[in-house]
N, CA, C and O atoms as a GROMACS GRO file, in nm:
protein
  592
    1ALA      N    1  11.034  17.246   1.632
    1ALA     CA    2  11.072  17.168   1.750
    1ALA      C    3  11.070  17.020   1.713
    1ALA      O    4  10.991  16.976   1.630
    2SER      N    5  11.158  16.945   1.777
    2SER     CA    6  11.161  16.802   1.751
    2SER      C    7  11.038  16.736   1.812
    2SER      O    8  10.972  16.794   1.898
    3ALA      N    9  11.009  16.617   1.766
    3ALA     CA   10  10.894  16.543   1.818
    3ALA      C   11  10.909  16.517   1.967
    3ALA      O   12  10.811  16.520   2.042
    4ALA      N   13  11.032  16.492   2.011
    4ALA     CA   14  11.054  16.464   2.153
    4ALA      C   15  11.028  16.586   2.240
    4ALA      O   16  10.965  16.576   2.345
    5THR      N   17  11.076  16.702   2.196
    5THR     CA   18  11.054  16.823   2.277
    5THR      C   19  10.908  16.865   2.272
    5THR      O   20  10.854  16.913   2.371
    6MET      N   21  10.842  16.847   2.158
    6MET     CA   22  10.700  16.878   2.146
    6MET      C   23  10.620  16.787   2.239
    6MET      O   24  10.528  16.832   2.306
    7SER      N   25  10.658  16.661   2.242
    7SER     CA   26  10.590  16.566   2.330
    7SER      C   27  10.610  16.604   2.477
    7SER      O   28  10.517  16.593   2.557
    8ALA      N   29  10.730  16.648   2.512
    8ALA     CA   30  10.757  16.689   2.650
    8ALA      C   31  10.674  16.812   2.687
    8ALA      O   32  10.622  16.821   2.798
    9ASP      N   33  10.662  16.906   2.593
    9ASP     CA   34  10.580  17.025   2.618
    9ASP      C   35  10.433  16.986   2.637
    9ASP      O   36  10.365  17.038   2.726
   10ILE      N   37  10.385  16.895   2.554
   10ILE     CA   38  10.246  16.849   2.566
   10ILE      C   39  10.226  16.780   2.700
   10ILE      O   40  10.124  16.801   2.766
   11ASP      N   41  10.320  16.698   2.741
   11ASP     CA   42  10.310  16.630   2.870
   11ASP      C   43  10.303  16.731   2.984
   11ASP      O   44  10.223  16.715   3.077
   12THR      N   45  10.384  16.834   2.978
   12THR     CA   46  10.384  16.939   3.080
   12THR      C   47  10.250  17.012   3.082
   12THR      O   48  10.196  17.041   3.188
   13LEU      N   49  10.199  17.043   2.964
   13LEU     CA   50  10.068  17.108   2.955
   13LEU      C   51   9.958  17.020   3.013
   13LEU      O   52   9.865  17.070   3.077
   14ASN      N   53   9.969  16.891   2.993
   14ASN     CA   54   9.869  16.799   3.048
   14ASN      C   55   9.876  16.793   3.201
   14ASN      O   56   9.773  16.777   3.267
   15VAL      N   57   9.994  16.804   3.256
   15VAL     CA   58  10.006  16.812   3.402
   15VAL      C   59   9.936  16.938   3.452
   15VAL      O   60   9.862  16.934   3.551
   16ALA      N   61   9.960  17.049   3.384
   16ALA     CA   62   9.894  17.174   3.420
   16ALA      C   63   9.742  17.161   3.406
   16ALA      O   64   9.667  17.211   3.489
   17LEU      N   65   9.699  17.094   3.301
   17LEU     CA   66   9.556  17.074   3.280
   17LEU      C   67   9.496  16.992   3.395
   17LEU      O   68   9.386  17.021   3.441
   18GLY      N   69   9.568  16.892   3.439
   18GLY     CA   70   9.521  16.813   3.553
   18GLY      C   71   9.503  16.898   3.678
   18GLY      O   72   9.408  16.880   3.754
   19LEU      N   73   9.596  16.992   3.700
   19LEU     CA   74   9.585  17.084   3.814
   19LEU      C   75   9.463  17.174   3.800
   19LEU      O   76   9.395  17.203   3.898
   20GLU      N   77   9.436  17.217   3.680
   20GLU     CA   78   9.320  17.304   3.658
   20GLU      C   79   9.189  17.226   3.681
   20GLU      O   80   9.095  17.278   3.739
   21HIS      N   81   9.185  17.101   3.635
   21HIS     CA   82   9.068  17.017   3.662
   21HIS      C   83   9.046  17.005   3.813
   21HIS      O   84   8.934  17.017   3.862
   22GLU      N   85   9.155  16.982   3.885
   22GLU     CA   86   9.146  16.967   4.031
   22GLU      C   87   9.096  17.096   4.097
   22GLU      O   88   9.011  17.091   4.186
   23ALA      N   89   9.147  17.209   4.054
   23ALA     CA   90   9.107  17.337   4.112
   23ALA      C   91   8.959  17.365   4.087
   23ALA      O   92   8.888  17.410   4.176
   24ILE      N   93   8.912  17.338   3.967
   24ILE     CA   94   8.771  17.359   3.934
   24ILE      C   95   8.683  17.274   4.025
   24ILE      O   96   8.584  17.322   4.080
   25ALA      N   97   8.720  17.148   4.040
   25ALA     CA   98   8.642  17.057   4.126
   25ALA      C   99   8.648  17.101   4.272
   25ALA      O  100   8.548  17.094   4.343
   26ALA      N  101   8.765  17.147   4.317
   26ALA     CA  102   8.780  17.190   4.456
   26ALA      C  103   8.694  17.312   4.485
   26ALA      O  104   8.628  17.318   4.589
   27TYR      N  105   8.693  17.408   4.395
   27TYR     CA  106   8.610  17.527   4.417
   27TYR      C  107   8.462  17.491   4.412
   27TYR      O  108   8.380  17.556   4.476
   28GLN      N  109   8.427  17.389   4.336
   28GLN     CA  110   8.288  17.343   4.334
   28GLN      C  111   8.250  17.286   4.471
   28GLN      O  112   8.142  17.313   4.523
   29VAL      N  113   8.340  17.208   4.528
   29VAL     CA  114   8.317  17.154   4.662
   29VAL      C  115   8.299  17.267   4.763
   29VAL      O  116   8.207  17.264   4.845
   30GLY      N  117   8.386  17.367   4.756
   30GLY     CA  118   8.375  17.481   4.846
   30GLY      C  119   8.246  17.556   4.827
   30GLY      O  120   8.181  17.595   4.924
   31ALA      N  121   8.207  17.578   4.702
   31ALA     CA  122   8.085  17.652   4.672
   31ALA      C  123   7.961  17.578   4.723
   31ALA      O  124   7.866  17.640   4.771
   32GLU      N  125   7.963  17.446   4.712
   32GLU     CA  126   7.848  17.366   4.752
   32GLU      C  127   7.848  17.330   4.901
   32GLU      O  128   7.753  17.269   4.950
   33SER      N  129   7.954  17.366   4.971
   33SER     CA  130   7.967  17.327   5.112
   33SER      C  131   7.868  17.398   5.204
   33SER      O  132   7.836  17.347   5.311
   34GLY      N  133   7.821  17.514   5.162
   34GLY     CA  134   7.735  17.592   5.249
   34GLY      C  135   7.811  17.663   5.359
   34GLY      O  136   7.750  17.724   5.447
   35LEU      N  137   7.944  17.656   5.357
   35LEU     CA  138   8.027  17.714   5.462
   35LEU      C  139   8.079  17.854   5.428
   35LEU      O  140   8.136  17.921   5.514
   36LEU      N  141   8.060  17.898   5.305
   36LEU     CA  142   8.116  18.026   5.263
   36LEU      C  143   8.013  18.137   5.272
   36LEU      O  144   7.898  18.121   5.231
   37SER      N  145   8.056  18.250   5.326
   37SER     CA  146   7.970  18.368   5.329
   37SER      C  147   7.950  18.418   5.187
   37SER      O  148   8.025  18.380   5.097
   38LYS      N  149   7.851  18.502   5.167
   38LYS     CA  150   7.816  18.548   5.033
   38LYS      C  151   7.935  18.611   4.960
   38LYS      O  152   7.960  18.579   4.844
   39GLY      N  153   8.007  18.700   5.027
   39GLY     CA  154   8.121  18.766   4.963
   39GLY      C  155   8.232  18.670   4.927
   39GLY      O  156   8.289  18.676   4.817
   40VAL      N  157   8.263  18.581   5.018
   40VAL     CA  158   8.369  18.482   4.993
   40VAL      C  159   8.326  18.386   4.883
   40VAL      O  160   8.408  18.346   4.800
   41LEU      N  161   8.201  18.348   4.884
   41LEU     CA  162   8.150  18.260   4.779
   41LEU      C  163   8.168  18.324   4.642
   41LEU      O  164   8.207  18.257   4.546
   42GLY      N  165   8.141  18.454   4.632
   42GLY     CA  166   8.159  18.524   4.505
   42GLY      C  167   8.304  18.522   4.457
   42GLY      O  168   8.331  18.504   4.339
   43VAL      N  169   8.396  18.540   4.551
   43VAL     CA  170   8.538  18.535   4.516
   43VAL      C  171   8.576  18.393   4.472
   43VAL      O  172   8.648  18.375   4.374
   44ALA      N  173   8.528  18.294   4.545
   44ALA     CA  174   8.560  18.154   4.511
   44ALA      C  175   8.508  18.118   4.372
   44ALA      O  176   8.578  18.053   4.295
   45VAL      N  177   8.387  18.160   4.342
   45VAL     CA  178   8.331  18.132   4.209
   45VAL      C  179   8.413  18.206   4.101
   45VAL      O  180   8.432  18.153   3.992
   46GLY      N  181   8.460  18.326   4.133
   46GLY     CA  182   8.547  18.398   4.039
   46GLY      C  183   8.677  18.325   4.015
   46GLY      O  184   8.724  18.316   3.902
   47PHE      N  185   8.737  18.272   4.124
   47PHE     CA  186   8.860  18.195   4.109
   47PHE      C  187   8.834  18.070   4.024
   47PHE      O  188   8.915  18.034   3.939
   48GLN      N  189   8.721  18.006   4.049
   48GLN     CA  190   8.686  17.887   3.970
   48GLN      C  191   8.675  17.924   3.822
   48GLN      O  192   8.718  17.848   3.736
   49SER      N  193   8.617  18.040   3.794
   49SER     CA  194   8.606  18.085   3.655
   49SER      C  195   8.744  18.104   3.592
   49SER      O  196   8.765  18.068   3.476
   50ASP      N  197   8.839  18.159   3.669
   50ASP     CA  198   8.976  18.172   3.620
   50ASP      C  199   9.030  18.035   3.580
   50ASP      O  200   9.090  18.019   3.474
   51HIS      N  201   9.009  17.937   3.667
   51HIS     CA  202   9.061  17.802   3.640
   51HIS      C  203   8.992  17.739   3.519
   51HIS      O  204   9.056  17.665   3.444
   52LYS      N  205   8.865  17.766   3.500
   52LYS     CA  206   8.795  17.714   3.382
   52LYS      C  207   8.854  17.775   3.255
   52LYS      O  208   8.870  17.706   3.154
   53GLN      N  209   8.888  17.904   3.260
   53GLN     CA  210   8.949  17.967   3.144
   53GLN      C  211   9.088  17.908   3.118
   53GLN      O  212   9.125  17.885   3.003
   54HIS      N  213   9.164  17.885   3.224
   54HIS     CA  214   9.295  17.820   3.208
   54HIS      C  215   9.277  17.683   3.143
   54HIS      O  216   9.348  17.647   3.049
   55ARG      N  217   9.181  17.606   3.196
   55ARG     CA  218   9.154  17.472   3.143
   55ARG      C  219   9.125  17.478   2.994
   55ARG      O  220   9.182  17.402   2.916
   56ASP      N  221   9.036  17.569   2.955
   56ASP     CA  222   8.995  17.576   2.815
   56ASP      C  223   9.111  17.612   2.723
   56ASP      O  224   9.123  17.556   2.614
   57VAL      N  225   9.196  17.704   2.767
   57VAL     CA  226   9.312  17.742   2.685
   57VAL      C  227   9.412  17.626   2.677
   57VAL      O  228   9.469  17.600   2.571
   58LEU      N  229   9.432  17.557   2.788
   58LEU     CA  230   9.523  17.443   2.787
   58LEU      C  231   9.474  17.333   2.693
   58LEU      O  232   9.551  17.276   2.616
   59ILE      N  233   9.344  17.303   2.700
   59ILE     CA  234   9.288  17.200   2.611
   59ILE      C  235   9.308  17.240   2.465
   59ILE      O  236   9.351  17.159   2.383
   60LYS      N  237   9.278  17.365   2.433
   60LYS     CA  238   9.293  17.413   2.295
   60LYS      C  239   9.439  17.405   2.250
   60LYS      O  240   9.468  17.362   2.139
   61THR      N  241   9.530  17.446   2.338
   61THR     CA  242   9.672  17.445   2.302
   61THR      C  243   9.724  17.303   2.283
   61THR      O  244   9.796  17.276   2.187
   62ILE      N  245   9.687  17.214   2.373
   62ILE     CA  246   9.731  17.073   2.361
   62ILE      C  247   9.683  17.016   2.229
   62ILE      O  248   9.758  16.947   2.160
   63ARG      N  249   9.559  17.042   2.192
   63ARG     CA  250   9.505  16.992   2.066
   63ARG      C  251   9.578  17.054   1.946
   63ARG      O  252   9.609  16.985   1.849
   64GLN      N  253   9.606  17.186   1.954
   64GLN     CA  254   9.676  17.252   1.844
   64GLN      C  255   9.816  17.194   1.824
   64GLN      O  256   9.868  17.191   1.712
   65LEU      N  257   9.875  17.146   1.933
   65LEU     CA  258  10.008  17.086   1.925
   65LEU      C  259  10.003  16.938   1.885
   65LEU      O  260  10.107  16.872   1.876
   66GLY      N  261   9.883  16.887   1.863
   66GLY     CA  262   9.868  16.748   1.820
   66GLY      C  263   9.856  16.650   1.934
   66GLY      O  264   9.866  16.529   1.913
   67GLY      N  265   9.836  16.699   2.054
   67GLY     CA  266   9.825  16.611   2.170
   67GLY      C  267   9.681  16.583   2.208
   67GLY      O  268   9.587  16.640   2.152
   68LYS      N  269   9.667  16.495   2.304
   68LYS     CA  270   9.535  16.459   2.356
   68LYS      C  271   9.527  16.510   2.500
   68LYS      O  272   9.604  16.467   2.586
   69PRO      N  273   9.432  16.602   2.528
   69PRO     CA  274   9.419  16.654   2.664
   69PRO      C  275   9.376  16.544   2.762
   69PRO      O  276   9.293  16.460   2.731
   70VAL      N  277   9.436  16.549   2.882
   70VAL     CA  278   9.395  16.453   2.985
   70VAL      C  279   9.252  16.483   3.028
   70VAL      O  280   9.210  16.598   3.035
   71ALA      N  281   9.180  16.377   3.056
   71ALA     CA  282   9.042  16.391   3.102
   71ALA      C  283   9.042  16.422   3.251
   71ALA      O  284   9.138  16.393   3.323
   72ASP      N  285   8.935  16.482   3.296
   72ASP     CA  286   8.918  16.505   3.438
   72ASP      C  287   8.894  16.369   3.505
   72ASP      O  288   8.842  16.276   3.443
   73VAL      N  289   8.933  16.360   3.630
   73VAL     CA  290   8.916  16.237   3.706
   73VAL      C  291   8.834  16.267   3.831
   73VAL      O  292   8.808  16.383   3.862
   74LYS      N  293   8.797  16.165   3.901
   74LYS     CA  294   8.729  16.181   4.030
   74LYS      C  295   8.834  16.225   4.131
   74LYS      O  296   8.935  16.157   4.150
   75HIS      N  297   8.809  16.336   4.196
   75HIS     CA  298   8.904  16.390   4.293
   75HIS      C  299   8.862  16.352   4.434
   75HIS      O  300   8.744  16.346   4.466
   76LYS      N  301   8.962  16.325   4.516
   76LYS     CA  302   8.936  16.291   4.656
   76LYS      C  303   8.981  16.409   4.742
   76LYS      O  304   9.101  16.433   4.758
   77PHE      N  305   8.884  16.480   4.795
   77PHE     CA  306   8.913  16.596   4.879
   77PHE      C  307   8.875  16.566   5.023
   77PHE      O  308   8.787  16.483   5.048
   78PRO      N  309   8.939  16.631   5.118
   78PRO     CA  310   8.910  16.607   5.261
   78PRO      C  311   8.782  16.678   5.306
   78PRO      O  312   8.785  16.759   5.399
   79VAL      N  313   8.672  16.647   5.242
   79VAL     CA  314   8.546  16.716   5.268
   79VAL      C  315   8.506  16.704   5.415
   79VAL      O  316   8.450  16.797   5.472
   80ASP      N  317   8.535  16.590   5.477
   80ASP     CA  318   8.498  16.568   5.618
   80ASP      C  319   8.575  16.662   5.712
   80ASP      O  320   8.534  16.681   5.826
   81LYS      N  321   8.684  16.720   5.665
   81LYS     CA  322   8.764  16.811   5.748
   81LYS      C  323   8.724  16.957   5.730
   81LYS      O  324   8.776  17.045   5.799
   82LEU      N  325   8.634  16.983   5.638
   82LEU     CA  326   8.589  17.120   5.612
   82LEU      C  327   8.471  17.150   5.703
   82LEU      O  328   8.357  17.112   5.674
   83LYS      N  329   8.499  17.219   5.813
   83LYS     CA  330   8.396  17.246   5.914
   83LYS      C  331   8.349  17.391   5.915
   83LYS      O  332   8.241  17.420   5.967
   84ASN      N  333   8.429  17.482   5.858
   84ASN     CA  334   8.392  17.624   5.858
   84ASN      C  335   8.458  17.693   5.740
   84ASN      O  336   8.534  17.632   5.664
   85GLU      N  337   8.429  17.821   5.726
   85GLU     CA  338   8.482  17.897   5.613
   85GLU      C  339   8.636  17.897   5.612
   85GLU      O  340   8.697  17.885   5.506
   86GLY      N  341   8.697  17.912   5.728
   86GLY     CA  342   8.843  17.911   5.736
   86GLY      C  343   8.903  17.781   5.685
   86GLY      O  344   9.007  17.782   5.619
   87ASP      N  345   8.837  17.669   5.715
   87ASP     CA  346   8.885  17.539   5.666
   87ASP      C  347   8.881  17.535   5.512
   87ASP      O  348   8.973  17.485   5.448
   88VAL      N  349   8.772  17.586   5.455
   88VAL     CA  350   8.758  17.586   5.310
   88VAL      C  351   8.864  17.676   5.246
   88VAL      O  352   8.925  17.641   5.145
   89LEU      N  353   8.886  17.792   5.308
   89LEU     CA  354   8.987  17.884   5.255
   89LEU      C  355   9.127  17.825   5.265
   89LEU      O  356   9.207  17.838   5.172
   90ALA      N  357   9.157  17.760   5.376
   90ALA     CA  358   9.288  17.697   5.394
   90ALA      C  359   9.308  17.585   5.292
   90ALA      O  360   9.418  17.568   5.239
   91PHE      N  361   9.204  17.509   5.266
   91PHE     CA  362   9.209  17.402   5.166
   91PHE      C  363   9.238  17.461   5.028
   91PHE      O  364   9.325  17.411   4.956
   92ALA      N  365   9.166  17.567   4.992
   92ALA     CA  366   9.188  17.632   4.863
   92ALA      C  367   9.329  17.691   4.855
   92ALA      O  368   9.394  17.683   4.751
   93LEU      N  369   9.375  17.749   4.965
   93LEU     CA  370   9.510  17.806   4.968
   93LEU      C  371   9.615  17.700   4.938
   93LEU      O  372   9.707  17.724   4.859
   94GLY      N  373   9.604  17.585   4.998
   94GLY     CA  374   9.699  17.477   4.972
   94GLY      C  375   9.703  17.437   4.825
   94GLY      O  376   9.810  17.415   4.769
   95LEU      N  377   9.586  17.428   4.764
   95LEU     CA  378   9.581  17.393   4.622
   95LEU      C  379   9.641  17.503   4.535
   95LEU      O  380   9.714  17.476   4.439
   96GLU      N  381   9.610  17.628   4.568
   96GLU     CA  382   9.662  17.740   4.489
   96GLU      C  383   9.814  17.752   4.503
   96GLU      O  384   9.884  17.779   4.405
   97GLU      N  385   9.866  17.731   4.624
   97GLU     CA  386  10.011  17.733   4.642
   97GLU      C  387  10.078  17.623   4.561
   97GLU      O  388  10.183  17.644   4.501
   98GLY      N  389  10.017  17.506   4.561
   98GLY     CA  390  10.070  17.395   4.482
   98GLY      C  391  10.068  17.425   4.333
   98GLY      O  392  10.163  17.393   4.262
   99ALA      N  393   9.961  17.486   4.287
   99ALA     CA  394   9.950  17.520   4.145
   99ALA      C  395  10.053  17.625   4.106
   99ALA      O  396  10.119  17.614   4.002
  100ALA      N  397  10.068  17.728   4.189
  100ALA     CA  398  10.167  17.834   4.159
  100ALA      C  399  10.307  17.774   4.153
  100ALA      O  400  10.385  17.807   4.063
  101SER      N  401  10.338  17.687   4.247
  101SER     CA  402  10.469  17.623   4.249
  101SER      C  403  10.490  17.535   4.126
  101SER      O  404  10.598  17.532   4.068
  102ALA      N  405  10.386  17.463   4.088
  102ALA     CA  406  10.396  17.375   3.971
  102ALA      C  407  10.420  17.456   3.844
  102ALA      O  408  10.506  17.421   3.763
  103TYR      N  409  10.346  17.564   3.828
  103TYR     CA  410  10.367  17.648   3.709
  103TYR      C  411  10.509  17.706   3.709
  103TYR      O  412  10.574  17.709   3.605
  104LEU      N  413  10.555  17.752   3.825
  104LEU     CA  414  10.691  17.806   3.834
  104LEU      C  415  10.794  17.703   3.789
  104LEU      O  416  10.889  17.735   3.718
  105SER      N  417  10.774  17.579   3.831
  105SER     CA  418  10.872  17.475   3.797
  105SER      C  419  10.868  17.438   3.649
  105SER      O  420  10.967  17.386   3.596
  106THR      N  421  10.756  17.462   3.581
  106THR     CA  422  10.747  17.424   3.439
  106THR      C  423  10.811  17.524   3.345
  106THR      O  424  10.855  17.488   3.236
  107ILE      N  425  10.817  17.650   3.386
  107ILE     CA  426  10.859  17.757   3.295
  107ILE      C  427  10.994  17.729   3.229
  107ILE      O  428  11.003  17.741   3.106
  108PRO      N  429  11.098  17.694   3.304
  108PRO     CA  430  11.227  17.673   3.238
  108PRO      C  431  11.231  17.550   3.146
  108PRO      O  432  11.317  17.541   3.059
  109GLY      N  433  11.140  17.457   3.165
  109GLY     CA  434  11.146  17.332   3.090
  109GLY      C  435  11.080  17.336   2.953
  109GLY      O  436  11.102  17.247   2.872
  110PHE      N  437  11.001  17.439   2.926
  110PHE     CA  438  10.934  17.444   2.795
  110PHE      C  439  11.035  17.475   2.685
  110PHE      O  440  11.110  17.572   2.693
  111GLU      N  441  11.034  17.392   2.584
  111GLU     CA  442  11.115  17.419   2.465
  111GLU      C  443  11.054  17.537   2.389
  111GLU      O  444  11.125  17.625   2.340
  112ASN      N  445  10.922  17.537   2.381
  112ASN     CA  446  10.850  17.644   2.314
  112ASN      C  447  10.838  17.760   2.414
  112ASN      O  448  10.765  17.750   2.513
  113ARG      N  449  10.909  17.869   2.388
  113ARG     CA  450  10.913  17.981   2.482
  113ARG      C  451  10.779  18.053   2.494
  113ARG      O  452  10.752  18.115   2.596
  114ASP      N  453  10.694  18.045   2.391
  114ASP     CA  454  10.559  18.102   2.403
  114ASP      C  455  10.479  18.027   2.509
  114ASP      O  456  10.397  18.086   2.580
  115LEU      N  457  10.502  17.897   2.520
  115LEU     CA  458  10.435  17.819   2.624
  115LEU      C  459  10.487  17.859   2.762
  115LEU      O  460  10.412  17.863   2.859
  116ALA      N  461  10.617  17.887   2.770
  116ALA     CA  462  10.674  17.932   2.898
  116ALA      C  463  10.612  18.064   2.941
  116ALA      O  464  10.581  18.084   3.058
  117LYS      N  465  10.592  18.154   2.844
  117LYS     CA  466  10.528  18.283   2.876
  117LYS      C  467  10.385  18.262   2.922
  117LYS      O  468  10.339  18.328   3.016
  118ALA      N  469  10.314  18.172   2.858
  118ALA     CA  470  10.176  18.144   2.897
  118ALA      C  471  10.170  18.085   3.037
  118ALA      O  472  10.083  18.121   3.116
  119ALA      N  473  10.262  17.994   3.067
  119ALA     CA  474  10.267  17.935   3.202
  119ALA      C  475  10.298  18.042   3.306
  119ALA      O  476  10.242  18.039   3.416
  120ALA      N  477  10.385  18.134   3.273
  120ALA     CA  478  10.417  18.243   3.365
  120ALA      C  479  10.296  18.332   3.389
  120ALA      O  480  10.274  18.379   3.500
  121SER      N  481  10.219  18.354   3.286
  121SER     CA  482  10.098  18.434   3.299
  121SER      C  483   9.997  18.366   3.392
  121SER      O  484   9.939  18.430   3.480
  122ILE      N  485   9.977  18.237   3.373
  122ILE     CA  486   9.886  18.162   3.459
  122ILE      C  487   9.940  18.159   3.602
  122ILE      O  488   9.864  18.173   3.697
  123MET      N  489  10.071  18.142   3.617
  123MET     CA  490  10.131  18.143   3.750
  123MET      C  491  10.102  18.274   3.822
  123MET      O  492  10.078  18.276   3.942
  124GLY      N  493  10.105  18.383   3.748
  124GLY     CA  494  10.074  18.512   3.807
  124GLY      C  495   9.934  18.517   3.866
  124GLY      O  496   9.913  18.574   3.973
  125VAL      N  497   9.839  18.458   3.796
  125VAL     CA  498   9.702  18.453   3.847
  125VAL      C  499   9.694  18.364   3.970
  125VAL      O  500   9.627  18.397   4.067
  126GLU      N  501   9.764  18.251   3.966
  126GLU     CA  502   9.764  18.160   4.082
  126GLU      C  503   9.821  18.230   4.205
  126GLU      O  504   9.770  18.214   4.316
  127THR      N  505   9.928  18.307   4.186
  127THR     CA  506   9.987  18.376   4.300
  127THR      C  507   9.896  18.488   4.352
  127THR      O  508   9.896  18.517   4.471
  128GLN      N  509   9.819  18.548   4.264
  128GLN     CA  510   9.719  18.645   4.311
  128GLN      C  511   9.614  18.575   4.396
  128GLN      O  512   9.573  18.627   4.500
  129HIS      N  513   9.571  18.458   4.353
  129HIS     CA  514   9.476  18.380   4.432
  129HIS      C  515   9.535  18.350   4.570
  129HIS      O  516   9.467  18.362   4.672
  130VAL      N  517   9.663  18.312   4.573
  130VAL     CA  518   9.730  18.282   4.699
  130VAL      C  519   9.727  18.404   4.791
  130VAL      O  520   9.690  18.393   4.908
  131ALA      N  521   9.765  18.519   4.739
  131ALA     CA  522   9.771  18.640   4.821
  131ALA      C  523   9.633  18.677   4.877
  131ALA      O  524   9.621  18.715   4.993
  132ILE      N  525   9.531  18.665   4.794
  132ILE     CA  526   9.395  18.698   4.839
  132ILE      C  527   9.348  18.600   4.946
  132ILE      O  528   9.289  18.640   5.046
  133LEU      N  529   9.374  18.472   4.925
  133LEU     CA  530   9.333  18.371   5.024
  133LEU      C  531   9.408  18.390   5.156
  133LEU      O  532   9.349  18.379   5.263
  134LYS      N  533   9.538  18.419   5.148
  134LYS     CA  534   9.614  18.444   5.270
  134LYS      C  535   9.558  18.564   5.344
  134LYS      O  536   9.543  18.560   5.467
  135ASN      N  537   9.528  18.669   5.272
  135ASN     CA  538   9.471  18.788   5.335
  135ASN      C  539   9.339  18.755   5.403
  135ASN      O  540   9.313  18.800   5.515
  136ALA      N  541   9.254  18.678   5.336
  136ALA     CA  542   9.125  18.639   5.393
  136ALA      C  543   9.142  18.556   5.520
  136ALA      O  544   9.056  18.559   5.608
  137LEU      N  545   9.251  18.483   5.528
  137LEU     CA  546   9.280  18.401   5.646
  137LEU      C  547   9.356  18.478   5.754
  137LEU      O  548   9.393  18.422   5.857
  138GLY      N  549   9.380  18.607   5.730
  138GLY     CA  550   9.451  18.688   5.827
  138GLY      C  551   9.602  18.669   5.825
  138GLY      O  552   9.672  18.706   5.919
  139GLN      N  553   9.652  18.611   5.717
  139GLN     CA  554   9.796  18.589   5.703
  139GLN      C  555   9.856  18.701   5.620
  139GLN      O  556   9.785  18.773   5.549
  140LYS      N  557   9.986  18.716   5.630
  140LYS     CA  558  10.058  18.812   5.548
  140LYS      C  559  10.049  18.765   5.403
  140LYS      O  560  10.096  18.656   5.372
  141PRO      N  561   9.990  18.845   5.312
  141PRO     CA  562   9.971  18.800   5.174
  141PRO      C  563  10.100  18.769   5.099
  141PRO      O  564  10.105  18.675   5.019
  142ILE      N  565  10.205  18.847   5.125
  142ILE     CA  566  10.334  18.824   5.058
  142ILE      C  567  10.439  18.810   5.168
  142ILE      O  568  10.464  18.904   5.244
  143GLU      N  569  10.500  18.693   5.175
  143GLU     CA  570  10.594  18.663   5.285
  143GLU      C  571  10.734  18.717   5.261
  143GLU      O  572  10.804  18.750   5.357
  144ALA      N  573  10.775  18.727   5.136
  144ALA     CA  574  10.912  18.768   5.107
  144ALA      C  575  10.915  18.832   4.969
  144ALA      O  576  10.829  18.805   4.886
  145PRO      N  577  11.014  18.918   4.945
  145PRO     CA  578  11.021  18.984   4.815
  145PRO      C  579  11.068  18.893   4.701
  145PRO      O  580  11.059  18.930   4.584
  146PHE      N  581  11.118  18.776   4.735
  146PHE     CA  582  11.163  18.679   4.634
  146PHE      C  583  11.114  18.541   4.671
  146PHE      O  584  11.107  18.506   4.789
  147ILE      N  585  11.079  18.462   4.569
  147ILE     CA  586  11.040  18.323   4.591
  147ILE      C  587  11.154  18.236   4.541
  147ILE      O  588  11.195  18.247   4.425
  148MET      N  589  11.204  18.153   4.625
  148MET     CA  590  11.316  18.066   4.585
  148MET      C  591  11.273  17.922   4.589
  148MET      O  592  11.352  17.833   4.558
   0.00000   0.00000   0.00000
């Protein structure tokens, strides 16, 4: 791959890494909120673990490609608006939907097709998180047979 396409792939991976940093921090906020029931807390911690694994693989891949992984930053979450378990779940759902959409948009842009496959794999996990969160909120987990 040319240096320009490699650089573009690294930049895309760093955007994904930023999303994973955000998700890890968000699930930490939810876990520490005291608003989640024991069962939901267990699921949230499991989702956070998924995001930590995504983060670790992204960091390793960016370094293998000769890039520098973006550092985590201080995240600003609407903590004052989280009043109950439903609020925390809705907050997590919004982040997961954003992450799934972001991964979907990156897939066609990767020059390295192995990276596109990896992004698709992570997107699959994000969409599973979305379906589970929607179900927990009493929403239809899958709205349509196709996502456009």
